[in-house]
Structures are given as structure tokens and as C-alpha cells.
C-alpha positions, 0 to 999 in steps of 0.5 A: 132276802127282801129285794129293793130297787133304787132308781136314781137320776135327774138334777145333779144338785141333789147328788143322786148317785151319791145318795143312792150309794148311801141308801143302798149301803143302808138297805144292805145293813137291813139284809135287803138285796139292792138293785141300782138303776139310773134310768126310769125305764126300770119302772117299766120292767115287767118284774117291778112287782117282784120288788118289795121296796122301790126308792126313787132318788129322782128330781125333776124329770119326766116319766113315760106313761107305761113307766108310771102305769107299771110303778102305780100297778106295783105299788097298789099290789104291794111293793113299798114306796119310799124316799126323801126330799125332792128326790121323791117329792119333786121327781115328776112335776107333771104326773099327778098320779105320782103325787097322789101316790106319794102324798105330797109335792115340793112347792117352795123352800123360802130362804133356800138353806137355813136352820129350822127345827123338826118336831115329832108328833108321833113319838109312839111310832116305831119310825120316830121312837127315841127321836125327840125335837131336833135342830136341822139345817137344810132346805125347809120344804113347803109342800102341798100334801094329802090330808089322808097322810099319817104325819109323824113329824113337822116343821113350823115356818117362822116368817123370816124368809116369807112373811105371809106363811108365818106360823104355818106347820108343815108335815116333814115325815109321813106314812101312808097307804096306796092300795096294798102298798105302804108309802114313806116320805121324809122332806129331809135330805137335800144332799148326801152329807145330810145323811151324817145327821143321826136322826135324819138318817135313822128316820129314813132307814126305819121308814124304808124298812117300814115301807117295804112289803113283808 
């Protein structure tokens, strides 16, 4: 049975504990054994590399250097990393090493909670299979992203809330590699209620399965 570690914490507005419970259930339905922790100290555990998948559900926190080194080493050696929204894309603003692993960092969400569309650009990928362009209501993330990401879905800003970015197409879902580890990210998922959106939930579930070792 594959092993997954969920670490939750940080800004309460992202409902990290509730999201952790939902993600844990998703993983258990895929036959993962799940461990849940609410401190970044879990990243420094000598056994971290024994996990097949790490899911950070952490926003705007700090991470100790030994924790960051341990997390990076585990991923480089083959442990997968997967997550969503600011819970993975805005976890540690002061850690470029972490942002390098993730492949991006949140910088803005013009208009806050708005209606926008998500465009599937890789319908052939198993993560996106059977999913077509869909409407979504949440924060539309503007991110600084790594050009080496394998982008699976995008969104385009219409300029309503920030005129000078009108027409900018931004990655929403991507995959990448970091050493021997697989990394998956989706910017969807501001709060736990968004997991009721079938396409959002399906993307994250499949993405976690893809990222996990083995």
C-alpha cells in the first residue's frame, strides 16, 4: 500500500484542516495509507523519504532550513509532491527553493472571488481525460511560473479587475519533475466547499495519484 503524508496549517481562511480531511478521504479511496500532521516539523522527519506522496495544505507559513532541506531531498529521491491553490502555491513565500520545486508562486488574484473559465490544453493527458472547458467561481490565480512546467489547463484574464493583464493566459494545472520526484499542482481550491465541483475534485485526485511514487 502506498504511503501519503498530508501536512496542514497556516492561514485559516483556506480551511486547511477541512481540506486535509477531504484530501485524506480521496487518497484512502485510492488505497493510500494516510498520515496527517499539522506542523512543518513533519518535513524534517528522517522517515520522510519513505512516503510515496507529500501533500502540503499550508498557506503563508515559514519553514526551517532543515525542514526544507529534508523535503527537497525526499522529492529529489522520488517522493511525489502534489497540492492545490495557495495551500501549495503560497506556502512559504520566503523560500525560493520550495518555489523551484513547485514550479510557481502565487502573486495576485484580481477581483478576489469571481467567475472565470478553465481551458483544458492537454485533453490527452490522463489527469484531464474526459474533462472539457468548464466554468469556475473562485480566486483566479495570477502566478509566477516555471517555463519548464508541463501545462495541462489554463485560464485567460479578461481585464475586468486589472486592465493591464487583459488577455494574459495563465497556467492553472501543471505537472513537472524535480529530480526523481513527480510534482503536480492545481490553482483551484480556495476553500473546502470547492471540492464539490466535480472537475476540480477529479483533477486533484488524479494529479495526486500521478505524482505519487510507484
